[in-house]
C-alpha positions in Angstrom: 0.8 -26.6 -42.9 2.5 -26.5 -39.8 3.7 -29.9 -37.9 4.2 -30.8 -34.4 8.5 -31.8 -35.6 8.0 -28.2 -37.4 7.1 -26.3 -34.2 9.0 -28.3 -31.2 12.2 -29.6 -33.3 11.2 -33.4 -32.7 8.2 -35.9 -33.3 5.7 -36.9 -30.3 7.0 -39.3 -28.3 5.9 -42.9 -27.3 6.2 -43.2 -23.3 5.7 -46.2 -21.1 4.1 -43.5 -18.4 4.2 -40.1 -17.9 7.7 -37.7 -17.4 8.8 -38.0 -13.7 9.2 -34.3 -13.9 6.6 -32.7 -15.4 8.3 -29.1 -15.0 11.2 -30.3 -17.4 8.2 -31.0 -20.5 6.2 -28.1 -20.1 4.1 -27.6 -23.6 5.3 -30.5 -25.1 3.0 -33.9 -26.2 3.5 -37.3 -25.7 1.6 -40.5 -26.5 1.1 -42.6 -22.7 1.2 -46.3 -24.3 0.0 -47.9 -21.1 -3.3 -45.9 -20.5 -3.5 -45.2 -24.2 -4.0 -41.5 -23.8 -2.1 -38.2 -25.4 -1.1 -36.1 -22.9 0.6 -32.5 -22.3 2.2 -30.6 -19.6 0.5 -27.7 -18.6 1.1 -24.8 -16.0 -2.3 -22.9 -14.5 -2.7 -20.4 -12.2 -2.2 -20.8 -8.2 -4.4 -23.3 -6.1 -5.1 -24.6 -2.4 -5.4 -28.3 -2.1 -6.1 -30.3 1.0 -3.1 -31.3 3.5 -3.0 -33.7 6.6 -4.8 -32.0 9.8 -2.9 -30.5 12.7 -3.3 -32.7 15.7 -4.6 -29.9 18.1 -6.8 -28.0 16.4 -6.2 -24.2 17.5 -6.8 -20.3 16.3 -4.3 -18.0 17.2 -0.8 -20.0 15.5 1.8 -19.1 14.6 4.4 -20.8 11.8 7.7 -20.8 10.0 9.3 -23.2 7.2 10.4 -23.3 3.9 7.9 -24.9 2.4 5.1 -27.9 2.4 7.3 -30.4 3.2 9.0 -28.8 5.9 6.3 -26.8 8.4 6.2 -25.7 11.8 3.0 -24.4 14.0 3.6 -23.3 17.4 1.5 -21.4 20.1 -2.5 -20.6 19.2 -5.8 -20.3 21.8 -5.9 -20.5 24.3 -2.3 -20.1 25.4 -0.7 -23.0 24.3 3.0 -24.1 24.4 1.8 -27.0 21.4 4.6 -27.2 18.5 4.1 -29.3 15.6 5.8 -30.3 12.6 4.6 -30.9 9.0 6.3 -33.1 6.5 4.3 -32.5 3.3 1.7 -35.4 4.8 0.9 -35.4 8.2 2.0 -33.2 11.6 4.0 -34.9 14.7 4.1 -33.4 17.8 7.2 -31.6 18.9 8.7 -30.3 22.3 6.7 -27.3 23.8 7.2 -23.8 22.8 8.3 -22.6 27.2 6.2 -19.9 27.3 2.5 -20.2 26.1 1.1 -17.7 23.9 -1.6 -16.5 21.4 -0.6 -15.2 18.1 3.0 -14.4 18.5 5.0 -14.0 15.4 6.7 -16.4 13.4 10.0 -15.7 11.4 12.7 -18.8 10.2 12.2 -22.6 9.3 11.4 -25.1 10.9 15.1 -25.7 12.2 15.6 -22.3 12.4 12.5 -20.2 14.2 11.3 -17.2 16.1 8.2 -17.2 18.3 7.9 -13.3 18.9 6.0 -11.9 22.0 2.1 -12.7 21.9 -0.5 -12.4 24.6 -0.1 -14.9 27.5 -3.4 -14.2 29.2 -6.7 -12.1 28.6 -6.9 -8.3 28.7 -2.7 -8.3 28.9 -0.2 -6.1 27.2 1.6 -9.1 25.5 4.8 -10.4 26.7 8.7 -9.3 25.6 9.9 -13.0 25.4 11.2 -14.3 22.8 12.4 -17.8 21.8 14.2 -19.4 19.2 13.8 -23.0 18.1 16.8 -25.4 16.7 14.5 -28.2 15.4 14.8 -29.7 18.6 13.7 -27.7 21.1 12.9 -23.7 22.4 15.2 -21.4 24.1 15.1 -17.7 25.3 16.5 -15.4 24.1 16.9 -11.6 24.1 13.2 -9.8 25.2 12.2 -7.3 22.9 12.9 -3.5 23.6 9.9 -2.2 23.3 6.5 -3.7 25.4 5.6 -7.0 24.2 2.3 -7.2 21.8 -0.2 -9.4 20.4 -1.4 -9.6 16.6 1.9 -8.2 15.4 3.7 -10.1 12.5 7.6 -11.6 12.4 9.3 -11.4 8.8 12.8 -12.5 8.1 15.3 -15.8 9.7 16.1 -16.7 12.9 19.1 -14.1 13.0 17.9 -11.6 10.9 14.0 -10.4 11.6 11.7 -7.7 11.8 8.9 -7.7 14.4 5.9 -5.1 13.4 2.8 -3.9 14.1 0.5 -5.5 16.5 -1.7 -4.2 19.5 -2.3 -3.6 23.3 -4.0 -5.6 24.4 -4.0 -8.2 21.8 -5.8 -7.0 18.6 -7.4 -3.7 20.3 -5.1 -0.2 19.8 -2.8 -0.7 16.6 1.0 0.1 16.7 3.0 1.1 14.3 6.4 -0.3 16.2 8.7 -1.7 14.4 12.0 -4.2 15.9 14.9 -5.5 14.2 16.2 -9.0 15.8 20.2 -9.5 14.7 20.7 -13.0 16.1 21.5 -11.4 19.5 19.5 -8.5 20.5 16.2 -6.5 19.2 16.7 -2.4 18.7 14.1 -0.3 17.4 13.3 0.3 14.1 11.4 2.8 11.6 7.8 3.2 12.6 4.9 2.2 10.5 2.7 4.7 8.2 -0.3 3.0 9.6 -0.6 0.8 12.6 -2.0 -1.7 12.3 -3.1 -4.7 14.5 -5.2 -7.8 14.1 -1.9 -10.0 12.6 -1.4 -8.5 9.0 0.3 -10.5 6.6 4.2 -10.0 5.8 6.2 -11.3 3.3 9.8 -11.2 2.7 13.3 -10.2 4.7 14.1 -7.9 7.5 15.4 -5.3 5.1 12.9 -5.9 2.4 9.4 -6.6 2.7 5.7 -5.6 2.4 3.1 -5.7 5.2 -0.9 -6.2 4.1 -4.0 -5.1 5.6 -4.5 -5.2 9.1 -7.4 -3.0 11.6 -7.0 0.3 12.9 -8.1 -0.1 15.3 -11.9 -1.2 14.6 -11.4 -0.4 10.7 -10.2 -3.2 8.5 -7.9 -1.5 5.8 -6.7 -2.4 2.7 -3.3 0.1 2.4 -0.2 -2.0 2.5 3.3 -0.5 3.6 7.1 -1.7 2.0 10.1 -1.5 3.6 13.4 -1.1 2.4 15.1 -1.5 6.2 15.0 2.2 6.7 11.7 3.7 6.2 7.9 2.4 5.2 6.2 3.7 1.8 3.0 3.2 0.7 2.4 0.6 -2.0 -0.6 -0.9 -3.8 -3.8 -1.9 -1.8 -5.2 -4.8 -1.4 -8.8 -5.8 -3.2 -10.4 -7.0 0.0 -9.6 -5.5 3.4 -9.2 -7.8 6.2 -7.4 -8.8 9.1 -6.2 -12.2 11.0 -4.4 -12.9 7.2 -1.4 -15.5 6.3 1.1 -13.8 3.9 4.1 -15.5 2.8 7.0 -14.7 0.1 9.1 -12.0 -1.2 8.7 -8.1 -2.0 8.0 -8.6 -5.2 6.4 -12.1 -4.9 3.7 -12.3 -2.4 0.5 -14.2 -1.4 -1.9 -13.3 1.0 -4.8 -15.6 1.6 -7.8 -15.9 4.7 -8.7 -13.4 6.9 -11.6 -11.8 9.0 -13.0 -8.8 7.2 -15.4 -7.9 10.5 -15.6 -7.7 14.2 -17.1 -9.2 17.0 -20.1 -10.1 17.0 -20.6 -9.9 13.0 -17.3 -11.5 11.9 -16.9 -12.0 8.1 -14.4 -15.1 7.2 -13.1 -15.3 4.0 -11.1 -17.8 2.0 -9.9 -15.1 -0.7 -6.7 -15.1 -1.7 -4.5 -12.6 -3.4 -1.3 -12.4 -5.1 1.2 -9.5 -5.4 3.9 -9.0 -8.2 5.6 -5.8 -6.9 3.3 -3.4 -8.9 -0.2 -4.7 -7.6 -2.5 -7.4 -6.1 -4.5 -10.1 -8.2 -7.4 -12.5 -6.9 -6.7 -15.7 -7.2 -8.0 -19.6 -5.8 -9.7 -19.1 -2.5 -9.5 -21.6 0.3 -11.6 -24.6 0.5 -12.1 -23.6 4.3 -12.4 -20.3 5.0 -10.8 -18.8 8.2 -8.9 -16.3 9.7 -5.9 -16.4 12.3 -4.0 -19.4 10.9 -0.6 -20.2 11.5 1.7 -21.2 8.4 4.8 -20.9 6.3 6.6 -21.8 2.8 6.7 -18.7 0.1 5.1 -17.7 -2.3 4.7 -20.7 -4.5 4.9 -23.1 -1.8 3.2 -22.6 1.3 0.6 -24.0 3.7 -1.7 -22.7 6.3 -3.3 -24.8 8.8 -5.6 -24.1 12.2 -7.6 -20.9 12.0 -10.7 -19.3 13.7 -13.8 -20.4 11.7 -16.7 -18.5 13.3 -17.9 -20.5 15.1 -15.1 -23.1 15.7 -11.6 -23.7 15.7 -10.1 -25.2 12.3 -7.6 -28.1 12.6 -7.7 -28.4 8.6 -4.3 -27.9 6.8 -4.3 -26.7 3.1 -1.3 -26.4 0.9 -0.5 -23.5 -1.9 1.4 -24.3 -5.0 1.7 -21.4 -7.7 2.0 -21.9 -10.8 0.3 -25.5 -10.6 2.0 -27.6 -13.3 0.4 -31.0 -14.1 -0.1 -33.5 -16.9 -3.6 -33.2 -18.7 -5.3 -35.9 -20.9 -5.7 -34.5 -24.3 -9.8 -35.0 -25.3 -11.1 -33.5 -29.1 -13.9 -31.4 -27.2 
């Protein structure tokens, strides 16, 4: 008969406390002598957990950040300049943007971010203005080369970004335009195959990214497109069509969450999450608070969303995404 030692190569350990880094002992069993229980380290599917509320509830913000412990949101309705920084526990106010705007495109991390275009007033086509954040303050940089628009998405870093899609005015028409930023100026890129506004989800880098869902212009779409730096091509559809989503990750490992699958006066807010493995989308854990038009950042394994539209109402909740979820579980006989 096989034994634990025969399988693992060592006996079950008796420890006074659980290992400090659970990910390093995946699949291992130990006895916790302090709590008098047997435990095992397991890896589960991705999940959302509640985080600290943002200071100012809003919809249409944008965000940037490397992960939950270094998040940034900025802008949002009604055309605010507000910026907040997240440390994984709570949000703190930072210096304001120079121009208030709804739905700017966001790219980069919390110490080197871009706020791109966005709507600066009711019915207006959007601004060509772009700002960069250095971790302390915002500064105006080169304008977009094409007309500004709302509801587009920014992907990449503060010195190598792409800004794509959107509508004129915000969320109405659906554009195919794409522009590249090289840290100094903007230049036109290849057009999308399908124009889309309403803040589609984006993931990846400037020259290798995926754009997910959106609206065109009053039809919520399921199709997604991938970009190789030169041209766009269709890839697998999402399971649930929606606009006003949050996306993050890479072209080969992305996550899409939240959104709105309807239009006024009958919007349908979603809490659904889907993950992309470079080939197809798979449904994952739902948000604790279904909502669309959120701000957020991070990666496909360590991300966050904040704020958003509840239809009716505006959210101030933050939720944190971890995939995979690694935890020490107590062994039972059931």
